[in-house]
FIVOTOR-633911 format. One record per residue (C-alpha): x, y, z; residue in one letter; chain. Coordinates in pm, whole numbers, plus 50000, padded with zeros to 5 digits. Example, Ala and Ser with C-alpha at 12.3 -4.5 7.8 and 13.67 -1.06 7.14 Angstrom:
// FIVOTOR-633911
+-------+-------+-------+---------+--------+
!     x !     y !     z ! residuo ! cadena !
+-------+-------+-------+---------+--------+
! 51230 ! 49550 ! 50780 !       a !      A !
! 51367 ! 49894 ! 50714 !       s !      A !
+-------+-------+-------+---------+--------+
//
This chain:
// FIVOTOR-633911
+-------+-------+-------+---------+--------+
!     x !     y !     z ! residuo ! cadena !
+-------+-------+-------+---------+--------+
! 46223 ! 43904 ! 53137 !       m !      A !
! 46552 ! 43808 ! 52974 !       a !      A !
! 46652 ! 43968 ! 52646 !       c !      A !
! 46573 ! 43727 ! 52357 !       p !      A !
! 46892 ! 43832 ! 52180 !       l !      A !
! 47105 ! 43737 ! 52480 !       l !      A !
! 46911 ! 43415 ! 52535 !       r !      A !
! 46951 ! 43309 ! 52171 !       t !      A !
! 47313 ! 43408 ! 52114 !       h !      A !
! 47469 ! 43379 ! 52456 !       g !      A !
! 47817 ! 43533 ! 52471 !       k !      A !
! 47787 ! 43672 ! 52118 !       r !      A !
! 47468 ! 43854 ! 52214 !       g !      A !
! 47639 ! 43997 ! 52523 !       v !      A !
! 47935 ! 44114 ! 52314 !       s !      A !
! 47706 ! 44272 ! 52056 !       f !      A !
! 47503 ! 44454 ! 52323 !       t !      A !
! 47812 ! 44574 ! 52508 !       l !      A !
! 47961 ! 44694 ! 52180 !       g !      A !
! 47645 ! 44888 ! 52098 !       a !      A !
! 47643 ! 45045 ! 52444 !       l !      A !
! 48011 ! 45138 ! 52411 !       l !      A !
! 47948 ! 45298 ! 52071 !       m !      A !
! 47657 ! 45498 ! 52213 !       a !      A !
! 47875 ! 45614 ! 52503 !       a !      A !
! 48153 ! 45724 ! 52268 !       l !      A !
! 47907 ! 45916 ! 52050 !       m !      A !
! 47759 ! 46085 ! 52357 !       a !      A !
! 48109 ! 46177 ! 52471 !       r !      A !
! 48193 ! 46325 ! 52131 !       e !      A !
! 47870 ! 46525 ! 52129 !       t !      A !
! 47945 ! 46654 ! 52479 !       h !      A !
! 48301 ! 46748 ! 52376 !       a !      A !
! 48168 ! 46941 ! 52076 !       r !      A !
! 47921 ! 47123 ! 52299 !       a !      A !
! 48201 ! 47216 ! 52543 !       q !      A !
! 48412 ! 47372 ! 52265 !       t !      A !
! 48133 ! 47560 ! 52088 !       q !      A !
! 48168 ! 47933 ! 52041 !       d !      A !
! 47911 ! 48086 ! 52281 !       p !      A !
! 47834 ! 48372 ! 52038 !       t !      A !
! 47895 ! 48260 ! 51678 !       f !      A !
! 47712 ! 47953 ! 51551 !       q !      A !
! 47939 ! 47972 ! 51245 !       t !      A !
! 48245 ! 48187 ! 51184 !       p !      A !
! 48213 ! 48461 ! 50922 !       p !      A !
! 48253 ! 48304 ! 50578 !       y !      A !
! 48270 ! 48436 ! 50221 !       l !      A !
! 48057 ! 48328 ! 49928 !       m !      A !
! 47999 ! 48408 ! 49562 !       d !      A !
! 48332 ! 48578 ! 49485 !       p !      A !
! 48320 ! 48821 ! 49194 !       q !      A !
! 48562 ! 49092 ! 49081 !       p !      A !
! 48358 ! 49376 ! 49234 !       t !      A !
! 48159 ! 49205 ! 49511 !       e !      A !
! 48144 ! 48916 ! 49759 !       l !      A !
! 47894 ! 48809 ! 50020 !       t !      A !
! 47982 ! 48771 ! 50388 !       l !      A !
! 47765 ! 48543 ! 50604 !       l !      A !
! 47771 ! 48445 ! 50970 !       f !      A !
! 47520 ! 48291 ! 51206 !       e !      A !
! 47481 ! 48377 ! 51574 !       l !      A !
! 47340 ! 48175 ! 51861 !       r !      A !
! 47121 ! 48466 ! 51966 !       r !      A !
! 46982 ! 48750 ! 51757 !       a !      A !
! 47198 ! 49063 ! 51757 !       s !      A !
! 47270 ! 49363 ! 51540 !       a !      A !
! 47611 ! 49369 ! 51375 !       a !      A !
! 47847 ! 49594 ! 51182 !       e !      A !
! 48104 ! 49493 ! 50921 !       v !      A !
! 48396 ! 49729 ! 50873 !       t !      A !
! 48553 ! 49674 ! 50532 !       l !      A !
! 48896 ! 49819 ! 50457 !       t !      A !
! 49057 ! 49821 ! 50113 !       g !      A !
! 49222 ! 50043 ! 49849 !       p !      A !
! 48936 ! 50294 ! 49867 !       e !      A !
! 48958 ! 50327 ! 50247 !       g !      A !
! 48735 ! 50199 ! 50526 !       a !      A !
! 48356 ! 50185 ! 50543 !       r !      A !
! 48106 ! 50034 ! 50783 !       t !      A !
! 47811 ! 49823 ! 50670 !       l !      A !
! 47531 ! 49768 ! 50924 !       p !      A !
! 47334 ! 49444 ! 50955 !       s !      A !
! 47001 ! 49448 ! 51144 !       p !      A !
! 46916 ! 49240 ! 51449 !       t !      A !
! 46891 ! 48874 ! 51346 !       t !      A !
! 47061 ! 48540 ! 51398 !       k !      A !
! 47131 ! 48484 ! 51026 !       h !      A !
! 47345 ! 48767 ! 50885 !       h !      A !
! 47422 ! 48816 ! 50516 !       m !      A !
! 47613 ! 49130 ! 50415 !       v !      A !
! 47680 ! 49214 ! 50050 !       r !      A !
! 48027 ! 49363 ! 50001 !       l !      A !
! 47980 ! 49569 ! 49685 !       r !      A !
! 48176 ! 49834 ! 49498 !       g !      A !
! 48506 ! 49647 ! 49529 !       l !      A !
! 48808 ! 49670 ! 49303 !       q !      A !
! 48917 ! 49360 ! 49105 !       p !      A !
! 49234 ! 49182 ! 49215 !       d !      A !
! 49259 ! 49387 ! 49534 !       a !      A !
! 49322 ! 49298 ! 49899 !       s !      A !
! 49062 ! 49371 ! 50168 !       y !      A !
! 49027 ! 49316 ! 50541 !       t !      A !
! 48702 ! 49301 ! 50736 !       y !      A !
! 48595 ! 49309 ! 51098 !       q !      A !
! 48262 ! 49182 ! 51228 !       v !      A !
! 48142 ! 49360 ! 51542 !       r !      A !
! 47828 ! 49273 ! 51736 !       l !      A !
! 47615 ! 49505 ! 51948 !       a !      A !
! 47738 ! 49301 ! 52243 !       e !      A !
! 48008 ! 49039 ! 52226 !       g !      A !
! 48338 ! 48958 ! 52053 !       p !      A !
! 48466 ! 49069 ! 51713 !       t !      A !
! 48585 ! 48853 ! 51426 !       r !      A !
! 48845 ! 48951 ! 51165 !       n !      A !
! 48922 ! 48823 ! 50818 !       g !      A !
! 49077 ! 48911 ! 50484 !       h !      A !
! 49039 ! 48823 ! 50116 !       f !      A !
! 49150 ! 48916 ! 49768 !       r !      A !
! 48890 ! 48981 ! 49499 !       t !      A !
! 48898 ! 48782 ! 49173 !       p !      A !
! 49065 ! 48945 ! 48877 !       r !      A !
! 48870 ! 49123 ! 48607 !       d !      A !
! 48657 ! 48904 ! 48379 !       h !      A !
! 48838 ! 49015 ! 48064 !       e !      A !
! 49171 ! 48862 ! 48156 !       r !      A !
! 49294 ! 48537 ! 47994 !       d !      A !
! 49388 ! 48339 ! 48307 !       d !      A !
! 49208 ! 48199 ! 48613 !       a !      A !
! 49250 ! 47959 ! 48905 !       r !      A !
! 48996 ! 47781 ! 49122 !       l !      A !
! 48986 ! 47457 ! 49322 !       c !      A !
! 48709 ! 47200 ! 49363 !       l !      A !
! 48619 ! 46914 ! 49594 !       y !      A !
! 48303 ! 46741 ! 49716 !       g !      A !
! 48144 ! 46496 ! 49957 !       d !      A !
! 48299 ! 46610 ! 50283 !       s !      A !
! 47984 ! 46549 ! 50493 !       r !      A !
! 48051 ! 46330 ! 50801 !       s !      A !
! 48428 ! 46300 ! 50761 !       g !      A !
! 48529 ! 46605 ! 50962 !       e !      A !
! 48878 ! 46480 ! 51048 !       e !      A !
! 48956 ! 46407 ! 50682 !       e !      A !
! 48773 ! 46724 ! 50579 !       h !      A !
! 49008 ! 46925 ! 50799 !       q !      A !
! 49307 ! 46767 ! 50625 !       r !      A !
! 49162 ! 46849 ! 50283 !       v !      A !
! 49102 ! 47208 ! 50392 !       i !      A !
! 49458 ! 47232 ! 50526 !       a !      A !
! 49583 ! 47117 ! 50187 !       g !      A !
! 49363 ! 47372 ! 50010 !       l !      A !
! 49495 ! 47651 ! 50232 !       r !      A !
! 49852 ! 47555 ! 50147 !       r !      A !
! 49761 ! 47550 ! 49778 !       a !      A !
! 49602 ! 47895 ! 49816 !       h !      A !
! 49912 ! 48034 ! 49984 !       q !      A !
! 50133 ! 47894 ! 49707 !       a !      A !
! 49911 ! 48022 ! 49422 !       a !      A !
! 49602 ! 48223 ! 49526 !       p !      A !
! 49272 ! 48085 ! 49399 !       m !      A !
! 48970 ! 48297 ! 49320 !       e !      A !
! 48707 ! 48053 ! 49443 !       a !      A !
! 48656 ! 47716 ! 49608 !       v !      A !
! 48380 ! 47503 ! 49456 !       v !      A !
! 48213 ! 47248 ! 49681 !       h !      A !
! 48056 ! 46978 ! 49462 !       l !      A !
! 47784 ! 46884 ! 49709 !       g !      A !
! 47716 ! 46676 ! 50020 !       d !      A !
! 47841 ! 46948 ! 50253 !       f !      A !
! 47610 ! 46808 ! 50525 !       a !      A !
! 47544 ! 46442 ! 50604 !       a !      A !
! 47174 ! 46486 ! 50690 !       r !      A !
! 47056 ! 46823 ! 50574 !       g !      A !
! 46741 ! 46815 ! 50783 !       g !      A !
! 46948 ! 46835 ! 51103 !       e !      A !
! 47083 ! 47178 ! 51197 !       l !      A !
! 47391 ! 47040 ! 51368 !       g !      A !
! 47500 ! 46870 ! 51045 !       e !      A !
! 47527 ! 47215 ! 50886 !       w !      A !
! 47708 ! 47383 ! 51172 !       v !      A !
! 47975 ! 47114 ! 51224 !       a !      A !
! 48147 ! 47145 ! 50881 !       p !      A !
! 48225 ! 47513 ! 50942 !       f !      A !
! 48472 ! 47408 ! 51210 !       a !      A !
! 48666 ! 47251 ! 50922 !       s !      A !
! 48604 ! 47484 ! 50630 !       i !      A !
! 48593 ! 47806 ! 50832 !       g !      A !
! 48966 ! 47896 ! 50814 !       p !      A !
! 48957 ! 47873 ! 50433 !       l !      A !
! 48612 ! 48028 ! 50382 !       a !      A !
! 48718 ! 48338 ! 50577 !       q !      A !
! 48967 ! 48420 ! 50301 !       e !      A !
! 48833 ! 48256 ! 49981 !       v !      A !
! 48473 ! 48271 ! 49855 !       g !      A !
! 48271 ! 47949 ! 49825 !       l !      A !
! 48068 ! 47839 ! 49522 !       v !      A !
! 47828 ! 47559 ! 49625 !       p !      A !
! 47666 ! 47275 ! 49429 !       v !      A !
! 47355 ! 47123 ! 49589 !       l !      A !
! 47407 ! 46757 ! 49686 !       g !      A !
! 47154 ! 46489 ! 49772 !       n !      A !
! 47260 ! 46463 ! 50138 !       h !      A !
! 47180 ! 46832 ! 50188 !       e !      A !
! 46815 ! 46736 ! 50140 !       l !      A !
! 46796 ! 46421 ! 50356 !       i !      A !
! 46547 ! 46320 ! 50482 !       p !      A !
! 46272 ! 46376 ! 50225 !       d !      A !
! 46376 ! 46726 ! 50122 !       g !      A !
! 46366 ! 46866 ! 50476 !       t !      A !
! 46719 ! 47001 ! 50442 !       g !      A !
! 46647 ! 47248 ! 50163 !       r !      A !
! 46563 ! 47538 ! 50401 !       p !      A !
! 46895 ! 47481 ! 50578 !       h !      A !
! 47080 ! 47471 ! 50245 !       y !      A !
! 46915 ! 47800 ! 50149 !       t !      A !
! 46997 ! 47954 ! 50486 !       r !      A !
! 47366 ! 47861 ! 50498 !       f !      A !
! 47464 ! 47852 ! 50128 !       l !      A !
! 47192 ! 47895 ! 49870 !       g !      A !
! 47061 ! 48244 ! 49945 !       r !      A !
! 47401 ! 48394 ! 49871 !       a !      A !
! 47389 ! 48256 ! 49517 !       m !      A !
! 47036 ! 48355 ! 49409 !       g !      A !
! 46682 ! 48224 ! 49400 !       s !      A !
! 46762 ! 47880 ! 49252 !       t !      A !
! 47024 ! 47610 ! 49311 !       a !      A !
! 47132 ! 47639 ! 48947 !       y !      A !
! 47322 ! 47939 ! 48814 !       y !      A !
! 47624 ! 48049 ! 48611 !       t !      A !
! 47944 ! 48221 ! 48727 !       r !      A !
! 48249 ! 48347 ! 48543 !       r !      A !
! 48617 ! 48366 ! 48631 !       f !      A !
! 48795 ! 48516 ! 48331 !       g !      A !
! 48816 ! 48246 ! 48062 !       p !      A !
! 48638 ! 47994 ! 48291 !       l !      A !
! 48258 ! 47977 ! 48278 !       h !      A !
! 48076 ! 47760 ! 48533 !       l !      A !
! 47729 ! 47621 ! 48465 !       v !      A !
! 47607 ! 47488 ! 48801 !       v !      A !
! 47316 ! 47242 ! 48795 !       l !      A !
! 47073 ! 47109 ! 49054 !       d !      A !
! 47054 ! 46736 ! 48984 !       t !      A !
! 46824 ! 46671 ! 49282 !       n !      A !
! 46523 ! 46695 ! 49058 !       t !      A !
! 46297 ! 46498 ! 48830 !       d !      A !
! 46462 ! 46596 ! 48504 !       w !      A !
! 46176 ! 46520 ! 48263 !       p !      A !
! 45945 ! 46743 ! 48467 !       e !      A !
! 46196 ! 47018 ! 48547 !       d !      A !
! 46140 ! 47194 ! 48217 !       a !      A !
! 46245 ! 47532 ! 48357 !       a !      A !
! 46595 ! 47416 ! 48454 !       q !      A !
! 46643 ! 47215 ! 48135 !       l !      A !
! 46547 ! 47505 ! 47914 !       e !      A !
! 46766 ! 47738 ! 48119 !       w !      A !
! 47067 ! 47503 ! 48101 !       a !      A !
! 47044 ! 47452 ! 47726 !       r !      A !
! 47009 ! 47824 ! 47665 !       e !      A !
! 47302 ! 47910 ! 47894 !       q !      A !
! 47530 ! 47659 ! 47724 !       l !      A !
! 47431 ! 47781 ! 47380 !       r !      A !
! 47469 ! 48153 ! 47453 !       t !      A !
! 47794 ! 48113 ! 47649 !       l !      A !
! 47960 ! 47926 ! 47364 !       r !      A !
! 47835 ! 48175 ! 47107 !       a !      A !
! 47969 ! 48469 ! 47309 !       a !      A !
! 48297 ! 48308 ! 47426 !       h !      A !
! 48417 ! 48079 ! 47151 !       a !      A !
! 48770 ! 48035 ! 47291 !       e !      A !
! 48688 ! 48011 ! 47663 !       d !      A !
! 48640 ! 47698 ! 47874 !       f !      A !
! 48287 ! 47604 ! 47981 !       i !      A !
! 48265 ! 47366 ! 48278 !       l !      A !
! 47938 ! 47198 ! 48380 !       v !      A !
! 47917 ! 47126 ! 48754 !       l !      A !
! 47668 ! 46883 ! 48909 !       a !      A !
! 47667 ! 46677 ! 49226 !       h !      A !
! 47553 ! 46360 ! 49048 !       h !      A !
! 47818 ! 46274 ! 48788 !       p !      A !
! 47728 ! 46250 ! 48421 !       m !      A !
! 47996 ! 45978 ! 48396 !       f !      A !
! 48131 ! 45761 ! 48678 !       s !      A !
! 48284 ! 45415 ! 48710 !       s !      A !
! 48226 ! 45388 ! 49083 !       s !      A !
! 47940 ! 45289 ! 49312 !       l !      A !
! 47663 ! 45510 ! 49171 !       h !      A !
! 47781 ! 45494 ! 48807 !       e !      A !
! 47653 ! 45740 ! 48542 !       d !      A !
! 47363 ! 45961 ! 48648 !       h !      A !
! 47141 ! 45855 ! 48361 !       q !      A !
! 46874 ! 46128 ! 48401 !       p !      A !
! 47147 ! 46389 ! 48354 !       l !      A !
! 47285 ! 46209 ! 48050 !       r !      A !
! 46941 ! 46170 ! 47894 !       d !      A !
! 46847 ! 46533 ! 47951 !       a !      A !
! 47164 ! 46729 ! 47882 !       l !      A !
! 47445 ! 46520 ! 47737 !       e !      A !
! 47384 ! 46638 ! 47383 !       q !      A !
! 47389 ! 47007 ! 47480 !       s !      A !
! 47695 ! 46957 ! 47699 !       v !      A !
! 47878 ! 46784 ! 47414 !       r !      A !
! 47793 ! 47063 ! 47171 !       e !      A !
! 47891 ! 47355 ! 47392 !       h !      A !
! 48093 ! 47257 ! 47702 !       a !      A !
! 48451 ! 47139 ! 47749 !       d !      A !
! 48431 ! 46937 ! 48069 !       m !      A !
! 48175 ! 46808 ! 48319 !       v !      A !
! 48251 ! 46775 ! 48692 !       f !      A !
! 48064 ! 46568 ! 48949 !       g !      A !
! 48089 ! 46437 ! 49302 !       g !      A !
! 47859 ! 46181 ! 49472 !       h !      A !
! 48104 ! 45893 ! 49425 !       d !      A !
! 48374 ! 45913 ! 49691 !       h !      A !
! 48678 ! 45883 ! 49469 !       t !      A !
! 48880 ! 46064 ! 49205 !       y !      A !
! 48821 ! 45981 ! 48841 !       e !      A !
! 48912 ! 46144 ! 48510 !       r !      A !
! 48824 ! 46033 ! 48162 !       g !      A !
! 48700 ! 46114 ! 47814 !       t !      A !
! 48380 ! 45965 ! 47671 !       v !      A !
! 48355 ! 46012 ! 47294 !       s !      A !
! 48548 ! 46339 ! 47314 !       g !      A !
! 48377 ! 46485 ! 47624 !       l !      A !
! 48610 ! 46520 ! 47924 !       h !      A !
! 48482 ! 46441 ! 48273 !       y !      A !
! 48610 ! 46451 ! 48631 !       v !      A !
! 48463 ! 46299 ! 48949 !       v !      A !
! 48590 ! 46459 ! 49270 !       s !      A !
! 48415 ! 46316 ! 49575 !       g !      A !
! 48714 ! 46273 ! 49807 !       g !      A !
! 48647 ! 46558 ! 50049 !       g !      A !
! 48620 ! 46349 ! 50366 !       g !      A !
! 48348 ! 46087 ! 50332 !       s !      A !
! 48431 ! 45711 ! 50336 !       p !      A !
! 48600 ! 45621 ! 50008 !       l !      A !
! 48470 ! 45392 ! 49732 !       y !      A !
! 48737 ! 45167 ! 49581 !       a !      A !
! 48494 ! 45012 ! 49331 !       l !      A !
! 48615 ! 45062 ! 48974 !       n !      A !
! 48418 ! 44933 ! 48675 !       h !      A !
! 48701 ! 45033 ! 48436 !       r !      A !
! 48474 ! 45187 ! 48174 !       r !      A !
! 48580 ! 45276 ! 47821 !       d !      A !
! 48734 ! 45621 ! 47826 !       g !      A !
! 48853 ! 45605 ! 48187 !       q !      A !
! 49199 ! 45761 ! 48214 !       l !      A !
! 49256 ! 45783 ! 48589 !       a !      A !
! 49099 ! 45645 ! 48906 !       y !      A !
! 49221 ! 45691 ! 49262 !       a !      A !
! 49005 ! 45620 ! 49570 !       p !      A !
! 49182 ! 45879 ! 49786 !       e !      A !
! 49087 ! 46195 ! 49972 !       h !      A !
! 49186 ! 46486 ! 49753 !       h !      A !
! 49098 ! 46818 ! 49590 !       f !      A !
! 49136 ! 46936 ! 49230 !       v !      A !
! 49275 ! 47271 ! 49116 !       c !      A !
! 49198 ! 47411 ! 48771 !       v !      A !
! 49435 ! 47666 ! 48615 !       d !      A !
! 49376 ! 47831 ! 48280 !       v !      A !
! 49644 ! 48031 ! 48098 !       a !      A !
! 49734 ! 48084 ! 47732 !       d !      A !
! 49443 ! 47872 ! 47609 !       g !      A !
! 49541 ! 47566 ! 47817 !       t !      A !
! 49352 ! 47421 ! 48113 !       l !      A !
! 49571 ! 47241 ! 48366 !       t !      A !
! 49404 ! 46996 ! 48604 !       l !      A !
! 49598 ! 46907 ! 48921 !       t !      A !
! 49459 ! 46652 ! 49167 !       a !      A !
! 49631 ! 46676 ! 49505 !       q !      A !
! 49622 ! 46476 ! 49824 !       r !      A !
! 49566 ! 46661 ! 50153 !       p !      A !
! 49939 ! 46644 ! 50231 !       d !      A !
! 50016 ! 46839 ! 49914 !       g !      A !
! 50153 ! 46553 ! 49705 !       t !      A !
! 50019 ! 46526 ! 49351 !       t !      A !
! 49790 ! 46245 ! 49240 !       l !      A !
! 49824 ! 46357 ! 48879 !       e !      A !
! 49863 ! 46671 ! 48670 !       a !      A !
! 49721 ! 46688 ! 48318 !       c !      A !
! 49668 ! 46965 ! 48065 !       a !      A !
! 49414 ! 47004 ! 47786 !       v !      A !
! 49342 ! 47253 ! 47510 !       r !      A !
! 48993 ! 47305 ! 47372 !       r !      A !
! 48889 ! 47009 ! 47157 !       g !      A !
! 49211 ! 46819 ! 47230 !       q !      A !
! 49289 ! 46512 ! 47448 !       p !      A !
! 49449 ! 46528 ! 47790 !       f !      A !
! 49826 ! 46534 ! 47808 !       v !      A !
! 49963 ! 46431 ! 48148 !       c !      A !
! 50302 ! 46474 ! 48309 !       a !      A !
! 50444 ! 46169 ! 48131 !       d !      A !
! 50325 ! 46294 ! 47792 !       g !      A !
! 50027 ! 46056 ! 47765 !       t !      A !
! 49654 ! 46107 ! 47832 !       p !      A !
! 49656 ! 45843 ! 48104 !       r !      A !
! 49734 ! 45911 ! 48469 !       g !      A !
! 49702 ! 45695 ! 48778 !       v !      A !
! 49451 ! 45410 ! 48747 !       v !      A !
! 49357 ! 45222 ! 49063 !       g !      A !
! 49058 ! 45089 ! 49252 !       g !      A !
! 48935 ! 44732 ! 49264 !       v !      A !
! 48700 ! 44526 ! 49042 !       p !      A !
! 48336 ! 44484 ! 49152 !       p !      A !
! 48366 ! 44125 ! 49282 !       w !      A !
! 48650 ! 44219 ! 49515 !       r !      A !
! 48485 ! 44543 ! 49626 !       f !      A !
! 48160 ! 44378 ! 49732 !       w !      A !
! 48337 ! 44100 ! 49922 !       i !      A !
! 48564 ! 44336 ! 50116 !       t !      A !
! 48341 ! 44643 ! 50134 !       s !      A !
! 48259 ! 44771 ! 50481 !       a !      A !
! 47970 ! 44956 ! 50317 !       l !      A !
! 47813 ! 44626 ! 50209 !       l !      A !
! 47845 ! 44468 ! 50553 !       w !      A !
! 47717 ! 44785 ! 50719 !       w !      A !
! 47406 ! 44766 ! 50503 !       r !      A !
! 47361 ! 44391 ! 50535 !       l !      A !
! 47459 ! 44364 ! 50901 !       g !      A !
! 47115 ! 44431 ! 51054 !       p !      A !
! 46947 ! 44193 ! 50809 !       a !      A !
! 47202 ! 43921 ! 50880 !       l !      A !
! 47154 ! 43971 ! 51252 !       l !      A !
! 46777 ! 43932 ! 51218 !       l !      A !
! 46828 ! 43619 ! 51010 !       l !      A !
! 47057 ! 43477 ! 51279 !       a !      A !
! 46798 ! 43548 ! 51548 !       v !      A !
! 46522 ! 43392 ! 51336 !       a !      A !
! 46740 ! 43088 ! 51269 !       f !      A !
! 46801 ! 43047 ! 51642 !       g !      A !
! 46431 ! 43077 ! 51723 !       v !      A !
! 46333 ! 42822 ! 51454 !       v !      A !
! 46609 ! 42588 ! 51565 !       r !      A !
! 46487 ! 42595 ! 51927 !       r !      A !
! 46126 ! 42546 ! 51816 !       w !      A !
! 46222 ! 42242 ! 51611 !       l !      A !
! 46422 ! 42101 ! 51902 !       a !      A !
! 46124 ! 42137 ! 52136 !       r !      A !
! 45895 ! 41978 ! 51879 !       r !      A !
! 46127 ! 41678 ! 51845 !       r !      A !
! 46145 ! 41649 ! 52224 !       a !      A !
! 45763 ! 41644 ! 52255 !       r !      A !
! 45738 ! 41375 ! 51986 !       r !      A !
! 45999 ! 41165 ! 52165 !       a !      A !
! 45793 ! 41170 ! 52487 !       t !      A !
+-------+-------+-------+---------+--------+
//
């Protein structure tokens, strides 16, 4: 029996089918190529998480269960830390000295060794700090690699104490391969700088099935919940899990309000940053995450200095009624040019990028950089004051396109509408043929 699609659309149907077959062949080839280059022993390279002045956590995943030993060498000498037979290794590196260099070697009972090095964060009581942030790398491994290369160059130029990933590390969190693949990109950086993760919505797709994988690869290093606080000198991070029903998540809401209140009371002159995957403010595709605004905006305004988000694949900076915000979702995913030009928007650039935050002498400097190392914008802010950028004004680069132009030219729109339009075309062809046959019967 002939294919109805080919019968209805003729050459167009043939072209569509051949294109689909070609795409499937290319995807199969890519999957085969990945399989050919996989490390036969390590599912992921060793990677560092939760950097603190006196401890970090080293994780690595094997393809087959094996015992392992980690030899850690630093100012106090060398010591060996055993890890029992398992596929999923997590070794706490404790008793470290602040602002000190260490090397480590991972040895398996049978198989190759892996080496790495890191420098611990400086003591909490200092008055300066540096960390970098980016989000939404998920399926864009080629662009993700470029972002990571840029971050490594930034780290070599001025060492950072942590790298914050603002969520959507995996494209479909329920699939194991979607967690393993990004380590081919982030691995070289994560072997020398500790990661601080924010839980994104794609980590849970589909229907929350990805949460065990998130816990396995990232979450267990940070604690029992996906929300927590961390400190780097005068920088205090309040990390939220916005993949929740806020009105019913009373435990997290109460925790967040209490953390913001107590942190500000104890550290009146420090900077408090709120980190969430879904942005409190955004002018792009997903716009403001209203549940977050409804639940926590008042507390954030009272106690925090800035709120960071990802989710929208762009760079944006602004100030809404005195509260500073940044959206950094340019880690590798397809970019969103859509710009609603909201009140308070000061910069918008739909480009792949990362953001570095430096604090010194009571000033926070925000530098957004492209993967090639060039600067999107650099702006400074003191507590309670407006941004001042390189040209002496609060405003930096403003780009993007208005909604009408975005939706006409957006590949995302046509990707979503394409199947529906195809079905409509097939239905139109079927109805047209039926009407033609009906007219022919009436004529005879």
